[in-house]
KEPASE-379848 format. One line per field, with one value per atom (N, C-alpha, C): residue in three letters; x, y, z; atom name. Coordinates in nm, 3 decimals. Example, Ala and Ser with C-alpha at 12.3 -4.5 7.8 and 13.67 -1.06 7.14 Angstrom:
REM residues 2
residu = ALA, ALA, ALA, SER, SER, SER
x = 1.319, 1.230, 1.320, 1.285, 1.367, 1.290
y = -0.569, -0.450, -0.330, -0.225, -0.106, 0.003
z = 0.780, 0.780, 0.780, 0.708, 0.714, 0.787
atome = N, CA, C, N, CA, C
REM end
This chain:
REM residues 133
residu = MET, MET, MET, SER, SER, SER, ARG, ARG, ARG, ILE, ILE, ILE, GLY, GLY, GLY, ASP, ASP, ASP, ALA, ALA, ALA, LEU, LEU, LEU, LYS, LYS, LYS, GLN, GLN, GLN, ALA, ALA, ALA, GLU, GLU, GLU, ARG, ARG, ARG, LEU, LEU, LEU, ARG, ARG, ARG, SER, SER, SER, ARG, ARG, ARG, GLY, GLY, GLY, ASN, ASN, ASN, PRO, PRO, PRO, ALA, ALA, ALA, ASP, ASP, ASP, PRO, PRO, PRO, ALA, ALA, ALA, PRO, PRO, PRO, ASP, ASP, ASP, ARG, ARG, ARG, ALA, ALA, ALA, SER, SER, SER, ASN, ASN, ASN, HIS, HIS, HIS, ALA, ALA, ALA, HIS, HIS, HIS, ASP, ASP, ASP, ASP, ASP, ASP, SER, SER, SER, ASP, ASP, ASP, ARG, ARG, ARG, ARG, ARG, ARG, LYS, LYS, LYS, ASN, ASN, ASN, LEU, LEU, LEU, ARG, ARG, ARG, HIS, HIS, HIS, SER, SER, SER, HIS, HIS, HIS, HIS, HIS, HIS, ALA, ALA, ALA, PRO, PRO, PRO, LEU, LEU, LEU, LEU, LEU, LEU, VAL, VAL, VAL, TYR, TYR, TYR, GLY, GLY, GLY, SER, SER, SER, ASP, ASP, ASP, ALA, ALA, ALA, ASP, ASP, ASP, ARG, ARG, ARG, GLN, GLN, GLN, PRO, PRO, PRO, PHE, PHE, PHE, HIS, HIS, HIS, GLU, GLU, GLU, GLU, GLU, GLU, ALA, ALA, ALA, GLU, GLU, GLU, THR, THR, THR, LEU, LEU, LEU, ASP, ASP, ASP, ALA, ALA, ALA, ASN, ASN, ASN, ALA, ALA, ALA, GLU, GLU, GLU, GLY, GLY, GLY, CYS, CYS, CYS, LEU, LEU, LEU, LEU, LEU, LEU, MET, MET, MET, LEU, LEU, LEU, GLU, GLU, GLU, THR, THR, THR, VAL, VAL, VAL, VAL, VAL, VAL, SER, SER, SER, ARG, ARG, ARG, ALA, ALA, ALA, GLN, GLN, GLN, ARG, ARG, ARG, LEU, LEU, LEU, PHE, PHE, PHE, LEU, LEU, LEU, THR, THR, THR, ASN, ASN, ASN, THR, THR, THR, TYR, TYR, TYR, THR, THR, THR, GLN, GLN, GLN, ALA, ALA, ALA, GLU, GLU, GLU, GLN, GLN, GLN, GLU, GLU, GLU, CYS, CYS, CYS, ARG, ARG, ARG, ALA, ALA, ALA, VAL, VAL, VAL, HIS, HIS, HIS, LEU, LEU, LEU, GLY, GLY, GLY, ARG, ARG, ARG, ARG, ARG, ARG, VAL, VAL, VAL, GLY, GLY, GLY, GLY, GLY, GLY, LYS, LYS, LYS, THR, THR, THR, ARG, ARG, ARG, VAL, VAL, VAL, GLY, GLY, GLY, VAL, VAL, VAL, THR, THR, THR, PHE, PHE, PHE, ILE, ILE, ILE, SER, SER, SER, PRO, PRO, PRO, SER, SER, SER, PRO, PRO, PRO, GLU, GLU, GLU, PHE, PHE, PHE, TRP, TRP, TRP, ARG, ARG, ARG, PRO, PRO, PRO, LEU, LEU, LEU
x = -0.096, -0.142, -0.288, -0.341, -0.481, -0.566, -0.694, -0.783, -0.786, -0.777, -0.776, -0.653, -0.538, -0.413, -0.420, -0.475, -0.493, -0.586, -0.696, -0.793, -0.728, -0.645, -0.578, -0.478, -0.406, -0.310, -0.386, -0.496, -0.577, -0.627, -0.681, -0.730, -0.621, -0.505, -0.388, -0.349, -0.348, -0.317, -0.420, -0.548, -0.650, -0.636, -0.604, -0.586, -0.468, -0.361, -0.241, -0.261, -0.352, -0.383, -0.481, -0.547, -0.641, -0.774, -0.855, -0.979, -1.075, -1.119, -1.206, -1.340, -1.380, -1.511, -1.508, -1.388, -1.372, -1.392, -1.464, -1.478, -1.343, -1.325, -1.200, -1.194, -1.076, -1.063, -1.087, -1.140, -1.163, -1.038, -0.957, -0.829, -0.845, -0.962, -0.980, -0.995, -1.031, -1.054, -0.920, -0.910, -0.789, -0.776, -0.885, -0.885, -0.875, -0.837, -0.824, -0.716, -0.742, -0.646, -0.524, -0.407, -0.280, -0.187, -0.160, -0.075, 0.066, 0.110, 0.248, 0.265, 0.152, 0.161, 0.169, 0.149, 0.143, 0.287, 0.297, 0.423, 0.437, 0.562, 0.586, 0.581, 0.624, 0.626, 0.556, 0.501, 0.437, 0.538, 0.504, 0.593, 0.562, 0.665, 0.644, 0.671, 0.609, 0.629, 0.774, 0.833, 0.975, 1.000, 1.052, 1.076, 1.231, 1.271, 1.411, 1.423, 1.513, 1.534, 1.606, 1.559, 1.614, 1.646, 1.737, 1.759, 1.716, 1.616, 1.565, 1.612, 1.670, 1.710, 1.687, 1.678, 1.651, 1.625, 1.543, 1.503, 1.355, 1.307, 1.161, 1.100, 0.973, 0.904, 0.963, 1.028, 1.096, 1.242, 1.278, 1.415, 1.520, 1.469, 1.558, 1.594, 1.721, 1.761, 1.694, 1.657, 1.600, 1.658, 1.653, 1.679, 1.585, 1.546, 1.444, 1.467, 1.457, 1.462, 1.326, 1.321, 1.193, 1.212, 1.103, 1.109, 1.016, 1.058, 0.977, 0.853, 0.744, 0.626, 0.628, 0.668, 0.690, 0.790, 0.841, 0.947, 0.956, 1.026, 1.064, 1.192, 1.238, 1.362, 1.353, 1.231, 1.209, 1.182, 1.153, 1.121, 1.060, 0.986, 0.924, 0.816, 0.745, 0.643, 0.693, 0.687, 0.730, 0.643, 0.661, 0.586, 0.687, 0.648, 0.736, 0.660, 0.730, 0.674, 0.695, 0.809, 0.838, 0.744, 0.691, 0.600, 0.683, 0.655, 0.721, 0.614, 0.657, 0.564, 0.589, 0.490, 0.505, 0.616, 0.698, 0.811, 0.931, 0.924, 1.036, 1.147, 1.271, 1.388, 1.426, 1.443, 1.483, 1.602, 1.671, 1.779, 1.753, 1.770, 1.752, 1.887, 1.908, 2.023, 1.967, 1.998, 1.961, 2.058, 2.006, 2.098, 2.158, 2.101, 2.170, 2.296, 2.285, 2.395, 2.473, 2.420, 2.476, 2.467, 2.391, 2.369, 2.284, 2.312, 2.237, 2.171, 2.054, 1.980, 1.904, 1.912, 1.833, 1.697, 1.593, 1.458, 1.370, 1.248, 1.149, 1.019, 0.951, 0.822, 0.719, 0.645, 0.548, 0.405, 0.393, 0.261, 0.261, 0.160, 0.141, 0.005, 0.006, -0.123, -0.170, -0.279, -0.327, -0.239, -0.239, -0.161, -0.238, -0.181, -0.247, -0.148, -0.189, -0.102, 0.027, 0.026, 0.144, 0.240, 0.205, 0.289, 0.210, 0.281, 0.222, 0.283, 0.197, 0.249, 0.304, 0.432, 0.497, 0.551, 0.507, 0.563, 0.675, 0.789, 0.904, 0.946, 1.001, 1.057, 1.207, 1.288, 1.431, 1.456, 1.554, 1.592, 1.634, 1.711, 1.746, 1.715, 1.648, 1.618, 1.742, 1.720, 1.836, 1.791, 1.775, 1.739, 1.843, 1.968, 2.070, 2.059, 1.988, 1.967, 1.906, 1.820, 1.750, 1.823, 1.927, 2.001, 2.073, 2.058, 2.136, 2.285, 2.363, 2.510, 2.549
y = -1.410, -1.371, -1.349, -1.261, -1.226, -1.334, -1.329, -1.427, -1.406, -1.279, -1.251, -1.311, -1.294, -1.353, -1.504, -1.566, -1.711, -1.757, -1.683, -1.718, -1.706, -1.604, -1.587, -1.699, -1.739, -1.849, -1.981, -2.004, -2.122, -2.123, -2.010, -2.001, -2.023, -1.973, -1.997, -2.140, -2.210, -2.353, -2.431, -2.399, -2.471, -2.446, -2.324, -2.285, -2.359, -2.372, -2.438, -2.588, -2.646, -2.788, -2.817, -2.710, -2.728, -2.786, -2.703, -2.744, -2.793, -2.923, -2.974, -2.910, -2.842, -2.775, -2.647, -2.592, -2.473, -2.505, -2.421, -2.444, -2.428, -2.500, -2.486, -2.348, -2.283, -2.153, -2.160, -2.053, -2.044, -2.002, -2.097, -2.068, -1.997, -2.003, -1.936, -1.786, -1.742, -1.602, -1.532, -1.410, -1.328, -1.288, -1.301, -1.255, -1.376, -1.490, -1.606, -1.580, -1.631, -1.617, -1.697, -1.643, -1.710, -1.679, -1.779, -1.754, -1.718, -1.741, -1.704, -1.554, -1.475, -1.330, -1.274, -1.356, -1.308, -1.276, -1.156, -1.115, -1.169, -1.197, -1.239, -1.121, -1.005, -0.882, -0.772, -0.680, -0.566, -0.472, -0.414, -0.314, -0.178, -0.090, 0.043, 0.137, 0.254, 0.353, 0.390, 0.370, 0.391, 0.429, 0.547, 0.591, 0.589, 0.503, 0.493, 0.481, 0.555, 0.544, 0.413, 0.348, 0.219, 0.218, 0.131, 0.093, -0.051, -0.083, -0.221, -0.270, -0.391, -0.444, -0.596, -0.647, -0.789, -0.806, -0.908, -0.936, -0.922, -0.862, -0.849, -0.975, -0.971, -1.088, -1.147, -1.064, -1.115, -1.150, -1.166, -1.196, -1.090, -0.968, -0.859, -0.791, -0.754, -0.688, -0.551, -0.513, -0.384, -0.326, -0.199, -0.131, -0.015, 0.017, 0.121, 0.184, 0.316, 0.384, 0.375, 0.349, 0.338, 0.389, 0.401, 0.438, 0.346, 0.306, 0.221, 0.295, 0.226, 0.283, 0.245, 0.123, 0.076, -0.038, -0.075, -0.173, -0.241, -0.357, -0.421, -0.501, -0.577, -0.653, -0.760, -0.803, -0.909, -0.864, -0.731, -0.687, -0.548, -0.518, -0.388, -0.389, -0.276, -0.252, -0.134, -0.144, -0.034, -0.031, 0.073, 0.091, 0.076, -0.009, -0.031, -0.007, 0.057, 0.068, -0.059, -0.126, -0.252, -0.361, -0.435, -0.547, -0.664, -0.711, -0.826, -0.932, -1.051, -1.159, -1.207, -1.271, -1.328, -1.433, -1.431, -1.520, -1.480, -1.373, -1.324, -1.277, -1.311, -1.269, -1.127, -1.040, -0.903, -0.869, -0.764, -0.716, -0.570, -0.533, -0.396, -0.335, -0.213, -0.136, -0.018, -0.005, 0.115, 0.225, 0.325, 0.430, 0.519, 0.517, 0.593, 0.522, 0.392, 0.314, 0.230, 0.210, 0.124, -0.022, -0.053, -0.196, -0.261, -0.389, -0.466, -0.583, -0.619, -0.732, -0.807, -0.937, -1.019, -1.043, -1.041, -1.060, -1.126, -1.158, -1.219, -1.136, -1.120, -1.054, -1.153, -1.110, -1.200, -1.145, -1.017, -0.957, -0.861, -0.871, -0.779, -0.717, -0.582, -0.510, -0.471, -0.394, -0.347, -0.242, -0.236, -0.139, -0.009, 0.099, 0.230, 0.334, 0.415, 0.523, 0.470, 0.353, 0.296, 0.229, 0.217, 0.150, 0.048, -0.055, -0.162, -0.163, -0.180, -0.200, -0.340, -0.353, -0.481, -0.500, -0.610, -0.647, -0.747, -0.721, -0.809, -0.862, -0.985, -1.042, -1.072, -1.038, -1.065, -1.215, -1.263, -1.403, -1.437, -1.348, -1.358, -1.227, -1.231, -1.104, -1.020, -0.888, -0.794, -0.658, -0.649, -0.519, -0.409, -0.442, -0.342, -0.279, -0.346, -0.287, -0.150, -0.120, 0.007, 0.112, 0.073, 0.166, 0.272, 0.399, 0.505, 0.493, 0.561, 0.563, 0.608
z = 4.056, 3.924, 3.928, 3.843, 3.841, 3.775, 3.800, 3.738, 3.585, 3.542, 3.399, 3.334, 3.397, 3.347, 3.337, 3.444, 3.445, 3.335, 3.315, 3.207, 3.071, 3.050, 2.917, 2.892, 2.998, 2.983, 2.948, 3.020, 2.992, 2.850, 2.804, 2.668, 2.565, 2.591, 2.499, 2.498, 2.612, 2.617, 2.534, 2.549, 2.472, 2.324, 2.290, 2.147, 2.087, 2.163, 2.111, 2.094, 2.172, 2.161, 2.046, 1.996, 1.889, 1.947, 2.007, 2.065, 1.958, 1.965, 1.860, 1.855, 1.962, 1.959, 1.877, 1.851, 1.773, 1.626, 1.551, 1.412, 1.341, 1.231, 1.155, 1.094, 1.095, 1.035, 0.886, 0.831, 0.687, 0.619, 0.564, 0.504, 0.370, 0.311, 0.183, 0.200, 0.321, 0.347, 0.363, 0.316, 0.337, 0.485, 0.558, 0.696, 0.797, 0.746, 0.832, 0.937, 1.055, 1.165, 1.141, 1.156, 1.132, 1.250, 1.332, 1.448, 1.412, 1.288, 1.250, 1.250, 1.244, 1.250, 1.390, 1.488, 1.626, 1.680, 1.739, 1.792, 1.936, 1.977, 2.115, 2.209, 2.166, 2.249, 2.171, 2.248, 2.187, 2.124, 2.016, 1.955, 2.017, 2.016, 2.067, 1.948, 1.957, 1.856, 1.844, 1.728, 1.712, 1.565, 1.542, 1.405, 1.384, 1.291, 1.258, 1.108, 1.048, 0.906, 0.869, 0.765, 0.725, 0.578, 0.539, 0.402, 0.398, 0.314, 0.299, 0.167, 0.166, 0.039, 0.034, -0.087, -0.111, -0.261, -0.294, -0.433, -0.440, -0.549, -0.568, -0.622, -0.656, -0.702, -0.828, -0.910, -1.032, -1.007, -0.883, -0.842, -0.882, -0.902, -0.931, -0.799, -0.781, -0.660, -0.646, -0.523, -0.499, -0.370, -0.358, -0.230, -0.221, -0.102, -0.082, 0.058, 0.064, 0.189, 0.251, 0.382, 0.456, 0.597, 0.669, 0.811, 0.887, 1.006, 1.087, 1.140, 1.155, 1.222, 1.371, 1.395, 1.533, 1.527, 1.647, 1.649, 1.783, 1.790, 1.912, 1.881, 1.980, 1.963, 1.855, 1.822, 1.726, 1.585, 1.563, 1.429, 1.428, 1.318, 1.306, 1.202, 1.194, 1.093, 1.014, 0.882, 0.795, 0.669, 0.592, 0.466, 0.351, 0.251, 0.136, 0.002, -0.090, -0.224, -0.300, -0.281, -0.346, -0.300, -0.396, -0.362, -0.313, -0.191, -0.134, -0.100, -0.073, -0.037, 0.104, 0.161, 0.296, 0.295, 0.397, 0.419, 0.337, 0.261, 0.181, 0.272, 0.237, 0.313, 0.269, 0.368, 0.348, 0.440, 0.407, 0.492, 0.523, 0.650, 0.693, 0.742, 0.706, 0.760, 0.831, 0.959, 1.037, 0.992, 0.925, 0.871, 0.977, 1.096, 1.208, 1.254, 1.271, 1.331, 1.233, 1.110, 1.010, 1.047, 1.154, 1.192, 1.087, 1.061, 0.959, 1.026, 0.970, 1.027, 0.917, 0.918, 0.826, 0.888, 0.803, 0.852, 0.748, 0.789, 0.697, 0.709, 0.600, 0.600, 0.654, 0.759, 0.820, 0.812, 0.776, 0.762, 0.645, 0.561, 0.453, 0.464, 0.479, 0.488, 0.350, 0.354, 0.224, 0.162, 0.032, -0.040, -0.043, 0.010, 0.015, -0.033, -0.126, -0.174, -0.234, -0.293, -0.357, -0.259, -0.135, -0.035, 0.043, 0.088, 0.167, 0.307, 0.408, 0.546, 0.552, 0.592, 0.595, 0.737, 0.803, 0.930, 0.908, 0.968, 0.950, 1.090, 1.089, 1.213, 1.182, 1.282, 1.267, 1.276, 1.204, 1.210, 1.353, 1.415, 1.559, 1.625, 1.744, 1.815, 1.829, 1.814, 1.815, 1.876, 2.008, 2.065, 2.037, 2.023, 1.997, 1.860, 1.767, 1.634, 1.638, 1.735, 1.743, 1.826, 1.897, 1.987, 1.906, 1.951, 1.884, 1.913, 1.834, 1.853, 1.992
atome = N, CA, C, N, CA, C, N, CA, C, N, CA, C, N, CA, C, N, CA, C, N, CA, C, N, CA, C, N, CA, C, N, CA, C, N, CA, C, N, CA, C, N, CA, C, N, CA, C, N, CA, C, N, CA, C, N, CA, C, N, CA, C, N, CA, C, N, CA, C, N, CA, C, N, CA, C, N, CA, C, N, CA, C, N, CA, C, N, CA, C, N, CA, C, N, CA, C, N, CA, C, N, CA, C, N, CA, C, N, CA, C, N, CA, C, N, CA, C, N, CA, C, N, CA, C, N, CA, C, N, CA, C, N, CA, C, N, CA, C, N, CA, C, N, CA, C, N, CA, C, N, CA, C, N, CA, C, N, CA, C, N, CA, C, N, CA, C, N, CA, C, N, CA, C, N, CA, C, N, CA, C, N, CA, C, N, CA, C, N, CA, C, N, CA, C, N, CA, C, N, CA, C, N, CA, C, N, CA, C, N, CA, C, N, CA, C, N, CA, C, N, CA, C, N, CA, C, N, CA, C, N, CA, C, N, CA, C, N, CA, C, N, CA, C, N, CA, C, N, CA, C, N, CA, C, N, CA, C, N, CA, C, N, CA, C, N, CA, C, N, CA, C, N, CA, C, N, CA, C, N, CA, C, N, CA, C, N, CA, C, N, CA, C, N, CA, C, N, CA, C, N, CA, C, N, CA, C, N, CA, C, N, CA, C, N, CA, C, N, CA, C, N, CA, C, N, CA, C, N, CA, C, N, CA, C, N, CA, C, N, CA, C, N, CA, C, N, CA, C, N, CA, C, N, CA, C, N, CA, C, N, CA, C, N, CA, C, N, CA, C, N, CA, C, N, CA, C, N, CA, C, N, CA, C, N, CA, C, N, CA, C, N, CA, C, N, CA, C, N, CA, C, N, CA, C, N, CA, C, N, CA, C, N, CA, C, N, CA, C, N, CA, C, N, CA, C, N, CA, C, N, CA, C, N, CA, C, N, CA, C, N, CA, C, N, CA, C, N, CA, C, N, CA, C, N, CA, C, N, CA, C, N, CA, C
REM end
């Protein structure tokens, strides 16, 4: 393994132990670091049409057509008009394959042009969800 790889692993081990020399993160800031948003694997550019459904902030059912911006076996990034909250349970249907997957919103970007970038993670990894017929 390379020295860079070893250094990255060492830094990750120190971070997971909570290095007391590190200043405490500013939880009041909207830009505070949150490890729950970190993906295990990189996403790749992947455009797939989806039907997203769940309940909105008022507990009213909604469904919305969307398209992924990128994806991996653990989830995807998409744009939604419906306002959702972090940790909210959503359901995706891949309209090409009719495959369905339960997921949770883990990242909410800024709202631009009436839509929000929403990162979702699947409850269980599902690489077959993206496979074409």
